[in-house]
TORPAGU-29039 format. One line per field, with one value per residue (C-alpha): residue in three letters; x, y negated, z negated. Coordinates in nm, 3 decimals, decimal comma. Example, Ala and Ser with C-alpha at 12.3 -4.5 7.8 and 13.67 -1.06 7.14 Angstrom:
<nodes>
resn	(ALA	SER)
xx	(1,230	1,367)
yy	(0,450	0,106)
zz	(-0,780	-0,714)
</nodes>
This chain:
<nodes>
resn	(MET	ARG	PRO	ARG	SER	GLY	PRO	THR	VAL	GLU	HIS	ARG	VAL	LEU	ALA	ALA	ARG	LEU	ARG	MET	LEU	ARG	GLU	ARG	THR	GLY	VAL	SER	LEU	GLN	ALA	ALA	ALA	VAL	ALA	LEU	GLY	ALA	HIS	PRO	ALA	THR	VAL	ARG	ARG	ILE	GLU	ARG	ALA	GLU	THR	GLY	LEU	ASP	PRO	TYR	GLN	VAL	ARG	VAL	LEU	LEU	GLU	ARG	TYR	ALA	VAL	SER	ALA	GLU	GLU	ALA	GLU	PRO	ILE	MET	ALA	GLY	ILE	ALA	ALA	ALA	ASN	LEU	PRO	GLY	TRP	TRP	HIS	ALA	TRP	ARG	ASP	ALA	MET	GLU	PRO	TRP	GLN	GLN	GLU	VAL	ILE	GLY	ILE	GLU	SER	SER	ALA	ALA	LEU	VAL	ARG	THR	TRP	HIS	PRO	ALA	LEU	VAL	PRO	GLU	LEU	LEU	ARG	THR	PRO	ALA	TYR	GLU	ALA	ALA	LEU	ARG	ARG	THR	LEU	THR	ALA	ASP	PRO	PRO	GLN	ARG	ARG	ASP	ARG	GLN	VAL	GLU	LEU	LEU	ALA	GLU	ARG	GLN	ARG	ARG	LEU	GLU	ALA	ARG	GLY	ALA	ALA	LEU	TRP	ALA	LEU	PHE	PRO	SER	ALA	ALA	LEU	HIS	THR	ARG	VAL	GLY	GLY	PRO	ALA	VAL	MET	ALA	GLU	GLN	ARG	THR	ALA	LEU	GLU	GLU	ALA	THR	GLN	ARG	GLN	HIS	LEU	THR	VAL	GLN	VAL	VAL	PRO	LEU	ASP	PHE	PRO	PRO	HIS	PRO	MET	THR	GLY	VAL	PRO	SER	LEU	HIS	LEU	LEU	ARG	VAL	PRO	ALA	PRO	GLU	ILE	GLY	ASP	ARG	VAL	LEU	LEU	GLU	THR	ALA	GLY	VAL	ARG	VAL	ASP	ILE	ILE	ASP	GLU	PRO	ALA	ALA	VAL	MET	ASP	TYR	ARG	ILE	ARG	LEU	ASP	GLY	ALA	CYS	ALA	ALA	ALA	PRO	HIS	PRO	GLY	SER	PRO	LEU	PRO	GLU	ASP	GLY	TRP	GLY	ALA	ALA	ASN	PRO)
xx	(2,476	2,410	2,598	2,390	2,206	1,883	1,637	1,436	1,063	1,125	1,349	1,096	0,818	1,015	1,125	0,763	0,651	0,906	0,779	0,416	0,497	0,670	0,383	0,126	0,285	0,341	0,720	0,899	1,203	1,403	1,289	1,363	1,708	1,777	1,696	1,948	2,207	2,202	2,091	1,723	1,847	1,958	1,606	1,466	1,712	1,610	1,243	1,309	1,509	1,813	2,045	2,073	1,877	2,092	1,929	2,048	1,906	1,578	1,539	1,610	1,346	1,089	1,148	1,115	0,784	0,667	0,603	0,496	0,719	0,457	0,451	0,827	0,915	0,830	1,006	1,327	1,299	1,270	1,583	1,823	1,618	1,565	1,940	2,012	2,108	1,848	1,887	1,995	2,303	2,512	2,445	2,545	2,842	2,602	2,340	2,276	2,171	1,817	1,789	1,858	1,572	1,337	1,416	1,390	1,022	0,954	1,090	0,796	0,521	0,207	0,103	0,315	0,143	0,381	0,367	0,633	0,569	0,788	0,937	0,845	0,830	1,142	0,968	0,846	1,173	1,369	1,741	1,832	1,602	1,739	2,100	2,047	1,876	2,159	2,418	2,233	2,146	2,446	2,821	2,867	3,137	3,013	3,063	2,842	2,575	2,576	2,530	2,236	2,070	2,121	1,968	1,657	1,612	1,636	1,378	1,142	1,201	1,132	0,821	0,677	0,794	0,603	0,291	0,290	0,053	0,203	-0,017	0,168	0,045	0,248	0,196	0,211	0,507	0,717	0,653	0,758	1,083	1,332	1,565	1,854	1,726	1,450	1,553	1,555	1,219	1,064	1,171	1,039	0,705	0,674	0,748	0,477	0,224	0,305	0,276	-0,084	-0,169	0,010	-0,153	-0,085	0,010	-0,204	-0,078	-0,247	-0,107	-0,234	-0,275	-0,085	-0,405	-0,543	-0,645	-0,460	-0,528	-0,450	-0,096	-0,001	0,326	0,389	0,742	0,807	0,623	0,572	0,294	0,377	0,151	0,321	0,099	0,211	-0,016	0,285	0,379	0,142	0,144	0,450	0,487	0,828	0,863	1,163	1,345	1,525	1,666	1,902	1,704	1,376	1,157	0,990	0,653	0,470	0,246	-0,107	-0,270	0,003	-0,008	-0,386	-0,354	-0,126	-0,351	-0,650	-0,449	-0,352	-0,707	-0,835	-0,576	-0,630	-1,008	-0,978	-0,716	-0,803	-0,919	-0,646	-0,594	-0,655	-0,414	-0,099	-0,101	0,108	0,462	0,589	0,906	0,869	1,144	1,190	1,300	1,652)
yy	(5,778	5,407	5,193	5,146	4,815	4,919	5,138	4,990	5,053	5,297	5,496	5,481	5,605	5,911	5,989	5,968	6,198	6,458	6,447	6,476	6,769	6,951	6,889	6,987	7,329	7,380	7,405	7,307	7,083	7,388	7,593	7,306	7,269	7,641	7,606	7,321	7,494	7,184	7,062	6,963	6,610	6,594	6,664	6,406	6,144	6,220	6,180	5,853	5,707	5,681	5,837	5,830	6,089	6,372	6,531	6,881	6,853	6,713	6,994	7,258	7,107	7,087	7,453	7,545	7,360	7,545	7,218	7,263	7,142	6,885	6,736	6,758	6,584	6,224	6,271	6,390	6,119	5,850	5,943	5,734	5,416	5,487	5,516	5,176	4,906	4,640	4,294	4,168	4,392	4,098	3,917	4,204	4,004	3,753	3,996	4,192	4,558	4,479	4,206	4,462	4,676	4,377	4,246	4,598	4,599	4,230	4,243	4,457	4,321	4,194	4,008	3,852	3,712	3,525	3,356	3,157	3,032	2,720	2,651	2,637	3,003	3,090	3,164	2,800	2,636	2,400	2,474	2,167	2,272	2,627	2,507	2,265	2,533	2,779	2,519	2,478	2,838	3,038	3,035	3,167	3,010	2,760	2,999	3,266	3,009	2,887	3,241	3,294	2,976	3,099	3,434	3,272	3,060	3,375	3,554	3,259	3,247	3,617	3,603	3,331	3,488	3,810	3,625	3,766	3,600	3,422	3,327	3,126	3,027	2,814	2,555	2,182	2,191	2,285	1,938	1,778	1,976	1,766	2,003	1,828	1,472	1,256	1,302	1,681	1,682	1,441	1,668	1,973	1,805	1,713	2,074	2,195	1,949	2,071	2,432	2,376	2,299	2,594	2,911	3,223	3,012	2,959	2,733	2,685	2,465	2,500	2,155	2,069	2,036	2,368	2,621	2,955	3,193	3,562	3,486	3,265	3,394	3,638	3,619	3,545	3,803	3,918	4,152	4,304	4,490	4,692	4,816	5,180	5,439	5,616	5,304	5,162	4,806	4,707	4,456	4,295	4,154	3,926	3,860	3,523	3,583	3,855	4,167	4,285	4,574	4,737	4,868	5,118	5,298	5,233	5,149	4,898	4,741	4,711	4,538	4,269	4,231	4,170	3,917	3,732	3,743	3,594	3,318	3,228	3,224	2,983	2,755	2,459	2,567	2,623	2,307	2,078	1,782	1,850	1,702	1,392	1,461	1,327	1,147	0,963	0,828	0,530	0,742	0,871)
zz	(-18,279	-18,319	-18,572	-18,882	-18,885	-19,049	-18,857	-18,574	-18,558	-18,272	-18,507	-18,790	-18,562	-18,446	-18,802	-18,921	-18,638	-18,742	-19,099	-18,989	-18,760	-19,045	-19,283	-19,017	-18,977	-19,349	-19,325	-19,647	-19,663	-19,769	-19,469	-19,229	-19,384	-19,338	-18,967	-18,944	-19,162	-19,381	-19,723	-19,773	-19,841	-19,477	-19,356	-19,595	-19,469	-19,110	-19,199	-19,381	-19,088	-19,313	-19,057	-18,680	-18,483	-18,348	-18,039	-18,135	-18,487	-18,360	-18,106	-18,371	-18,599	-18,321	-18,240	-18,607	-18,618	-18,304	-18,123	-17,761	-17,480	-17,383	-17,735	-17,780	-17,453	-17,553	-17,886	-17,723	-17,456	-17,724	-17,918	-17,708	-17,754	-18,124	-18,177	-18,022	-18,272	-18,340	-18,188	-18,533	-18,526	-18,401	-18,731	-18,961	-19,087	-19,245	-19,374	-19,689	-19,645	-19,760	-19,495	-19,225	-19,353	-19,368	-19,020	-18,880	-18,976	-18,916	-18,561	-18,445	-18,669	-18,498	-18,813	-19,086	-19,394	-19,620	-19,960	-20,143	-20,499	-20,483	-20,140	-19,773	-19,654	-19,459	-19,129	-19,126	-19,230	-19,009	-18,963	-19,171	-19,457	-19,457	-19,443	-19,732	-19,937	-19,880	-19,979	-20,308	-20,389	-20,262	-20,293	-19,940	-19,722	-19,461	-19,169	-19,329	-19,413	-19,054	-18,930	-19,165	-19,037	-18,679	-18,771	-18,919	-18,604	-18,392	-18,609	-18,565	-18,190	-18,145	-18,362	-18,141	-17,814	-17,874	-17,988	-18,340	-18,585	-18,887	-19,183	-19,448	-19,792	-20,032	-20,307	-20,260	-20,501	-20,197	-20,056	-20,385	-20,413	-20,217	-20,035	-19,864	-19,902	-19,747	-19,384	-19,412	-19,589	-19,339	-19,054	-19,239	-19,301	-18,934	-18,839	-19,077	-18,935	-18,584	-18,702	-18,809	-18,446	-18,287	-18,166	-18,377	-18,681	-18,990	-19,268	-19,605	-19,882	-20,240	-20,406	-20,723	-20,926	-20,803	-21,070	-21,101	-20,813	-20,744	-20,616	-20,912	-21,058	-20,773	-20,623	-20,257	-20,049	-19,691	-19,582	-19,243	-19,003	-18,729	-18,442	-18,472	-18,637	-18,788	-18,986	-19,241	-19,368	-19,571	-19,852	-19,894	-20,245	-20,286	-20,612	-20,616	-20,269	-20,394	-20,310	-20,162	-20,269	-19,967	-20,081	-19,860	-20,110	-19,974	-20,308	-20,399	-20,051	-20,077	-20,415	-20,269	-19,964	-20,191	-20,388	-20,070	-19,942	-20,266	-20,277	-19,910	-19,953	-20,246	-20,087	-19,861	-19,518	-19,255	-19,055	-19,351	-19,369	-19,567	-19,919	-19,965	-20,081	-20,411	-20,304	-19,970	-19,746	-19,967	-20,263	-20,181)
</nodes>
Protein backbone atom coordinates (compact mmCIF):
# COMPACT_ATOMS: atom_id res chain seq x y z
CA MET A 1 0.00 0.00 0.00
CA ARG A 2 1.51 3.31 -1.06
CA PRO A 3 2.14 6.15 1.40
CA ARG A 4 -0.64 8.68 1.22
CA SER A 5 0.25 11.66 -0.94
CA GLY A 6 -3.09 12.34 -2.55
CA PRO A 7 -4.44 9.92 -5.17
CA THR A 8 -2.90 9.82 -8.61
CA VAL A 9 -5.13 9.88 -11.66
CA GLU A 10 -4.40 6.18 -12.17
CA HIS A 11 -5.81 5.55 -8.69
CA ARG A 12 -8.85 7.74 -9.33
CA VAL A 13 -9.60 5.92 -12.59
CA LEU A 14 -9.57 2.47 -10.97
CA ALA A 15 -11.66 3.70 -8.04
CA ALA A 16 -14.21 5.19 -10.45
CA ARG A 17 -14.34 1.92 -12.41
CA LEU A 18 -15.12 0.00 -9.24
CA ARG A 19 -17.97 2.36 -8.45
CA MET A 20 -19.37 2.13 -11.97
CA LEU A 21 -19.18 -1.67 -11.93
CA ARG A 22 -21.08 -1.79 -8.64
CA GLU A 23 -23.74 0.58 -9.90
CA ARG A 24 -24.00 -1.28 -13.23
CA THR A 25 -24.85 -4.52 -11.45
CA GLY A 26 -27.18 -2.88 -8.94
CA VAL A 27 -25.15 -3.89 -5.87
CA SER A 28 -25.66 -1.57 -2.89
CA LEU A 29 -22.87 -0.22 -0.73
CA GLN A 30 -24.21 -2.40 2.08
CA ALA A 31 -24.10 -5.56 -0.04
CA ALA A 32 -20.57 -4.77 -1.24
CA ALA A 33 -19.50 -4.19 2.36
CA VAL A 34 -20.96 -7.55 3.41
CA ALA A 35 -18.86 -9.26 0.73
CA LEU A 36 -15.76 -7.56 2.14
CA GLY A 37 -16.73 -8.14 5.76
CA ALA A 38 -16.37 -4.40 6.27
CA HIS A 39 -18.41 -1.26 6.90
CA PRO A 40 -20.11 0.46 3.92
CA ALA A 41 -17.88 3.46 4.61
CA THR A 42 -14.91 1.29 3.60
CA VAL A 43 -16.42 0.65 0.18
CA ARG A 44 -17.20 4.34 -0.23
CA ARG A 45 -13.60 5.28 0.63
CA ILE A 46 -12.32 2.78 -1.95
CA GLU A 47 -14.61 4.26 -4.60
CA ARG A 48 -13.54 7.80 -3.74
CA ALA A 49 -9.81 6.93 -3.90
CA GLU A 50 -9.46 7.90 -0.26
CA THR A 51 -7.51 4.77 0.63
CA GLY A 52 -4.95 2.61 -1.13
CA LEU A 53 -6.23 -0.26 -3.28
CA ASP A 54 -5.85 -3.66 -1.65
CA PRO A 55 -5.68 -6.43 -4.31
CA TYR A 56 -7.64 -8.88 -2.14
CA GLN A 57 -10.45 -6.38 -1.52
CA VAL A 58 -10.60 -5.42 -5.18
CA ARG A 59 -10.81 -9.06 -6.28
CA VAL A 60 -13.60 -9.76 -3.79
CA LEU A 61 -15.57 -6.79 -5.08
CA LEU A 62 -15.08 -7.78 -8.70
CA GLU A 63 -16.34 -11.27 -7.92
CA ARG A 64 -19.35 -9.83 -6.09
CA TYR A 65 -20.12 -7.71 -9.14
CA ALA A 66 -19.83 -10.79 -11.40
CA VAL A 67 -17.17 -9.11 -13.51
CA SER A 68 -15.72 -11.37 -16.21
CA ALA A 69 -12.09 -12.40 -16.07
CA GLU A 70 -11.41 -10.45 -19.26
CA GLU A 71 -12.80 -7.23 -17.75
CA ALA A 72 -11.21 -7.80 -14.35
CA GLU A 73 -7.71 -8.45 -15.68
CA PRO A 74 -6.73 -4.84 -16.57
CA ILE A 75 -8.15 -3.61 -13.27
CA MET A 76 -6.10 -6.07 -11.24
CA ALA A 77 -3.03 -5.39 -13.40
CA GLY A 78 -3.34 -1.65 -12.76
CA ILE A 79 -3.41 -1.82 -8.96
CA ALA A 80 0.37 -1.78 -8.48
CA ALA A 81 0.80 1.38 -10.57
CA ALA A 82 -2.21 3.03 -8.93
CA ASN A 83 -0.71 2.45 -5.49
CA LEU A 84 2.58 4.14 -6.37
CA PRO A 85 3.05 7.58 -4.79
CA GLY A 86 2.75 10.55 -7.11
CA TRP A 87 5.89 12.37 -8.26
CA TRP A 88 5.01 15.17 -5.81
CA HIS A 89 5.42 12.80 -2.85
CA ALA A 90 8.99 14.06 -2.35
CA TRP A 91 7.59 17.52 -1.53
CA ARG A 92 5.04 16.38 1.06
CA ASP A 93 6.97 18.18 3.80
CA ALA A 94 6.13 21.51 2.15
CA MET A 95 2.55 20.78 1.13
CA GLU A 96 -0.88 21.14 2.63
CA PRO A 97 -3.24 18.15 2.25
CA TRP A 98 -5.40 20.06 -0.24
CA GLN A 99 -2.33 20.77 -2.39
CA GLN A 100 -1.73 17.05 -2.73
CA GLU A 101 -5.27 16.58 -4.01
CA VAL A 102 -4.91 19.46 -6.46
CA ILE A 103 -1.56 18.36 -7.89
CA GLY A 104 -2.83 14.80 -8.15
CA ILE A 105 -5.39 15.99 -10.70
CA GLU A 106 -3.28 18.70 -12.31
CA SER A 107 -0.40 16.32 -13.01
CA SER A 108 -2.46 14.46 -15.63
CA ALA A 109 -4.55 17.32 -17.00
CA ALA A 110 -4.42 17.90 -20.75
CA LEU A 111 -5.90 21.38 -20.33
CA VAL A 112 -5.59 23.82 -17.45
CA ARG A 113 -7.64 27.02 -17.53
CA THR A 114 -6.73 29.40 -14.74
CA TRP A 115 -7.97 32.72 -13.40
CA HIS A 116 -6.58 34.90 -10.63
CA PRO A 117 -8.44 38.06 -9.54
CA ALA A 118 -5.40 40.08 -8.42
CA LEU A 119 -2.06 38.39 -9.12
CA VAL A 120 -0.17 36.55 -11.83
CA PRO A 121 -1.58 32.97 -11.87
CA GLU A 122 0.80 30.60 -10.12
CA LEU A 123 1.53 28.42 -13.16
CA LEU A 124 2.97 31.52 -14.89
CA ARG A 125 4.98 32.86 -11.97
CA THR A 126 8.75 33.12 -11.96
CA PRO A 127 10.60 31.62 -8.97
CA ALA A 128 11.53 35.11 -7.73
CA TYR A 129 7.92 36.32 -7.93
CA GLU A 130 6.62 33.24 -6.11
CA ALA A 131 9.31 33.49 -3.42
CA ALA A 132 8.60 37.18 -2.81
CA LEU A 133 4.88 36.52 -2.64
CA ARG A 134 5.34 33.73 -0.11
CA ARG A 135 7.57 35.92 2.05
CA THR A 136 4.76 38.47 2.16
CA LEU A 137 1.74 36.20 2.57
CA THR A 138 2.99 33.36 4.78
CA ALA A 139 4.81 32.90 8.05
CA ASP A 140 6.52 29.73 6.84
CA PRO A 141 10.22 29.26 7.63
CA PRO A 142 12.61 29.97 4.73
CA GLN A 143 13.35 26.29 4.09
CA ARG A 144 9.66 25.47 3.62
CA ARG A 145 9.17 28.47 1.34
CA ASP A 146 12.12 27.38 -0.77
CA ARG A 147 10.64 23.92 -1.11
CA GLN A 148 7.30 25.37 -2.20
CA VAL A 149 9.03 27.46 -4.87
CA GLU A 150 10.84 24.33 -6.09
CA LEU A 151 7.55 22.45 -6.22
CA LEU A 152 5.89 25.14 -8.34
CA ALA A 153 8.83 25.10 -10.78
CA GLU A 154 8.51 21.32 -11.07
CA ARG A 155 4.75 21.60 -11.72
CA GLN A 156 5.45 24.11 -14.49
CA ARG A 157 8.18 21.94 -15.99
CA ARG A 158 5.99 18.85 -16.07
CA LEU A 159 3.05 20.76 -17.53
CA GLU A 160 5.23 21.91 -20.42
CA ALA A 161 7.01 18.57 -20.86
CA ARG A 162 3.78 16.68 -21.50
CA GLY A 163 2.46 19.36 -23.84
CA ALA A 164 -0.55 20.26 -21.74
CA ALA A 165 -2.40 23.41 -22.74
CA LEU A 166 -2.49 26.30 -20.26
CA TRP A 167 -4.97 29.16 -20.72
CA ALA A 168 -4.51 31.96 -18.19
CA LEU A 169 -6.76 34.95 -17.60
CA PHE A 170 -5.97 37.67 -15.07
CA PRO A 171 -6.50 41.42 -14.57
CA SER A 172 -4.00 44.10 -15.43
CA ALA A 173 -3.99 44.90 -11.69
CA ALA A 174 -1.51 42.03 -11.36
CA LEU A 175 1.02 44.10 -13.31
CA HIS A 176 0.42 47.09 -11.02
CA THR A 177 0.85 45.10 -7.80
CA ARG A 178 4.59 45.20 -7.18
CA VAL A 179 5.62 41.86 -5.73
CA GLY A 180 9.23 41.77 -4.58
CA GLY A 181 10.33 45.05 -6.14
CA PRO A 182 11.06 46.37 -9.66
CA ALA A 183 13.63 43.73 -10.62
CA VAL A 184 11.31 40.86 -9.71
CA MET A 185 8.41 42.46 -11.57
CA ALA A 186 10.52 43.22 -14.64
CA GLU A 187 11.59 39.57 -14.80
CA GLN A 188 8.00 38.44 -14.33
CA ARG A 189 6.78 40.73 -17.10
CA THR A 190 9.44 39.40 -19.46
CA ALA A 191 8.38 35.84 -18.64
CA LEU A 192 4.76 36.72 -19.40
CA GLU A 193 5.70 38.32 -22.72
CA GLU A 194 7.64 35.18 -23.65
CA ALA A 195 4.69 33.03 -22.57
CA THR A 196 2.43 34.72 -25.10
CA GLN A 197 4.69 33.39 -27.86
CA ARG A 198 4.96 29.81 -26.63
CA GLN A 199 3.04 26.86 -27.99
CA HIS A 200 0.31 25.46 -25.71
CA LEU A 201 0.11 28.73 -23.74
CA THR A 202 -2.67 31.31 -24.00
CA VAL A 203 -2.45 34.50 -21.93
CA GLN A 204 -5.19 37.12 -21.67
CA VAL A 205 -4.94 40.23 -19.49
CA VAL A 206 -8.06 42.22 -18.60
CA PRO A 207 -7.35 46.01 -18.74
CA LEU A 208 -7.84 48.19 -15.66
CA ASP A 209 -10.62 50.18 -17.32
CA PHE A 210 -12.48 47.06 -18.46
CA PRO A 211 -16.14 46.76 -17.40
CA PRO A 212 -17.25 43.95 -15.06
CA HIS A 213 -17.15 40.51 -16.66
CA PRO A 214 -18.40 37.03 -15.66
CA MET A 215 -15.29 36.28 -13.55
CA THR A 216 -15.38 39.58 -11.64
CA GLY A 217 -15.30 38.82 -7.91
CA VAL A 218 -14.56 35.11 -8.40
CA PRO A 219 -11.64 33.78 -6.30
CA SER A 220 -8.57 32.15 -7.83
CA LEU A 221 -9.71 29.22 -9.93
CA HIS A 222 -8.40 26.33 -12.02
CA LEU A 223 -10.52 24.32 -14.43
CA LEU A 224 -8.82 21.01 -15.22
CA ARG A 225 -9.58 18.54 -17.99
CA VAL A 226 -8.10 15.05 -17.62
CA PRO A 227 -8.19 12.79 -20.72
CA ALA A 228 -9.85 9.87 -18.93
CA PRO A 229 -13.56 9.14 -19.43
CA GLU A 230 -13.92 8.08 -15.80
CA ILE A 231 -12.88 11.54 -14.59
CA GLY A 232 -14.94 14.56 -15.50
CA ASP A 233 -13.70 18.13 -15.51
CA ARG A 234 -12.78 19.55 -12.11
CA VAL A 235 -12.92 23.11 -10.82
CA LEU A 236 -10.45 24.04 -8.09
CA LEU A 237 -11.67 27.12 -6.24
CA GLU A 238 -9.03 28.66 -3.98
CA THR A 239 -9.73 30.74 -0.90
CA ALA A 240 -6.88 33.14 -0.05
CA GLY A 241 -4.30 30.42 -0.57
CA VAL A 242 -5.38 28.55 2.57
CA ARG A 243 -7.68 25.92 1.10
CA VAL A 244 -9.17 24.70 -2.16
CA ASP A 245 -12.65 23.39 -2.84
CA ILE A 246 -12.57 20.64 -5.49
CA ILE A 247 -15.82 20.84 -7.44
CA ASP A 248 -16.82 17.90 -9.63
CA GLU A 249 -20.61 18.29 -9.81
CA PRO A 250 -21.26 18.64 -13.58
CA ALA A 251 -23.74 21.53 -13.34
CA ALA A 252 -21.44 23.58 -11.10
CA VAL A 253 -18.42 22.85 -13.32
CA MET A 254 -20.42 23.90 -16.37
CA ASP A 255 -21.39 27.17 -14.67
CA TYR A 256 -17.73 28.07 -14.08
CA ARG A 257 -16.80 27.02 -17.61
CA ILE A 258 -19.46 29.33 -19.03
CA ARG A 259 -18.19 32.14 -16.82
CA LEU A 260 -14.63 31.61 -18.05
CA ASP A 261 -15.77 31.41 -21.64
CA GLY A 262 -17.64 34.69 -21.29
CA ALA A 263 -14.75 36.50 -19.63
CA CYS A 264 -12.23 35.21 -22.18
CA ALA A 265 -14.49 36.15 -25.09
CA ALA A 266 -14.80 39.71 -23.78
CA ALA A 267 -11.11 40.16 -22.89
CA PRO A 268 -8.47 41.37 -25.38
CA HIS A 269 -7.55 38.74 -27.92
CA PRO A 270 -4.77 36.29 -26.93
CA GLY A 271 -1.43 37.58 -28.17
CA SER A 272 -2.31 41.22 -27.57
CA PRO A 273 0.54 43.27 -26.06
CA LEU A 274 0.58 43.31 -22.27
CA PRO A 275 -0.79 46.51 -20.74
CA GLU A 276 1.79 48.89 -19.37
CA ASP A 277 2.56 48.39 -15.70
CA GLY A 278 1.92 51.13 -13.17
CA TRP A 279 5.30 51.40 -11.46
CA GLY A 280 8.25 51.01 -13.88
CA ALA A 281 11.88 50.32 -13.04
CA ALA A 282 12.44 53.89 -12.09
CA ASN A 283 9.96 53.71 -9.20
CA PRO A 284 11.62 51.59 -6.47
